[in-house]
C-alpha positions, 0 to 999 in steps of 0.5 A: 880977533874974535867975532860972533857968528850963528850964536858961537864965538869963532876965533879967526886964528887957528892954534898954529897962528895961521888964519883959519878959513870958512868952508862948507860941509857937504857930507850927508850928516852936515849938508850945507853947514859952515865951519872954520878950519886951518888951511893945513887941516887934514894934511899930514903933520897939519893943524887940527883946528876945527870949529863949527860956525852954523848950528846942527841941521835938523834931521829933516834937512839932513834927510832932504838936502843929500837927495836934492844934491844928488838930483842937482849933480845928476842934472849937472852931469846930464848938462855936461853930456848934452854939451858934449853932444852939441859940440859933436853935432856942431863939428859935424855941421861944420864939416858938412858945410866945408864939404858943401863949399868945396862941392860948390866951388868945384861945380862953379869951376866945371860950369866955367870950363863948360861955358868956355869950351862952348864959346871956343867951339862956337868961335871955331865954326 
């Protein structure tokens, strides 16, 4: 089966008869450029079917896109770190809440014992 994509005719089957898959390149030379390849492409003894779908990027895009990708990755890493910090803080808050519940329970028990002891002392008089 043939189809026309981005001005190029692309074969849907690779040389070994398997269906080819569409992938996106994120290298510095071809950022965001789509290509078709065999599912066994770049494997030992695999098929060497490879075909670009998109036309080459202009030099300006090749300069700008990698920098933008680095920024996005940097921000994604910061988000992951912040999520880890938030989780640690939530764990600390949960631990403190549990300690506070235990302390309140102990305080109620102590007040109950104190009141009962005063009632006993009053009744003994």
